[in-house]
N, C-alpha and C positions, 0 to 999 in steps of 0.2 A: 503493500498500500502505499503510495507515493503522499507524501506531502506536502501542501501547497502554502507556504509561508507569504507571496507575492503579496497580500494585502494586507497582510496583519499589522503593519503600523496605518494604517489610512494615511490623512492628507500631512500626516506628521511628516513625511521622510520628501516631498515636493513640498511641503512649507521649509525643510531646512535648506535646500537648494535653494530656495527663494532667499533667504536669508544670507548664505555664503555669498549670492550675486549680489547683495544690497552691499554687502560689508565692500565687495570687490570695490564695488562701485564710488560708494563711499571715499573709501582708502584712497582711490585715484582723485577723486575732489581734492578730499586735505594735500595732498601731494602736488596737486596742480594750482594751489590759491593764487601765486603771484604769477601765474603764465599765463602773456595776454594772448588776450582770446579764448582759452578754454572754458567751452562749456559745462557748466557743470548737469550731470543728468543724477537720476534719482531710478529706483525700480518702484511702479504703479504695484504695490501686491494683490492686489485687491482683480487688476487685468491678471494676473501670473496664476490667481487662483482658480478666477472666473477659467480661462483657458482647461485647467489642471481636471476641474468639476465637469466641464463639456459646455460651460457658456451655463447652468439653471442658474436662473435670477437675477441674470446680466443683460442689461443694452448694449445692443451693438452701438456704438458710433459714427459718425456719418462726419464726411470734413467738408466744411462749406466753402473753402478755400482757399485752390492752391498749396499758397503757404501752409497750410497745417500738418505737421509731423503726422506719418501714419509709422505705426509698430512696423518691425520688420520683422520675417519669419523667424531670424536667428538671433534676433533680442527681444521677443512679446515682454511688455510691460513698462519696456527703458525708456523713461521719460524725458524730456529736456527740464533741469528746474527754472522756473523765471524766477529771478533777482528781485529785492526789493528795494536795493538801493543795488542801482545799473552804477558799471564800473567805465571810467575812459578808455581803457585797455581795453573793453570785450570782454575781459573774462568775469563770469556770474556767479563764482563760486563766494559764498558767504559762512568765513571761518568759523562762527559761531555756531551759524544753523548744522553745519557740514557735522561738528565735532556732536553737537545735540543730537544731530539725529545717528552718527556714528553709537552715541553711549544709547540709543533707543532700541539698535539694530539688536544690540549688543546683548542687553536688555529679551528681546524677541528668542533669541539663536538660541541664551540657556532654557527657556521658557520649555521650547521646541526638543533640546535634548533632553528635558526631564520626559516631557510627557514620550519621547522614547525610549527612557532606561526604564522608566515606570510597567510601559505594554511589554518590555520585553520581559521584566523582573512577574507581570503577569503571567504572559508566558509561559516560562522557566516554573512556573509553580503549578502551569496547569498540567504540564510534560511531566514533571515529578509527583504530582498529587500533590504536590505542597509542603514535600523534602527536600532536604540539602544536600 
């Protein structure tokens, strides 16, 4: 009898991948805070979650102008961040905002890891009958 654990972690596996990608994007933003013309990017977690769940409960947005950005198939959910105080050199990174988003992302990442760890612990208890 073959055991199938492919769906045992639920949405948490995809969530962990999304938080990891967001960490990469935010780190790149922070690293390029002084690079002229660099445009800050962030991950739209809802868009990634919507794609992962097959679009259940989501609204399809259409662009109304040719200048609007579209998500690409290689980077779903990645969006350019709109700065509150645009700089003269064209850089859209606001360091304090990026650092705050990075800290918030770390909390989400840790919570997702905790969910996965708890799920694995539950599976281990089910397999062993509660014995260690």
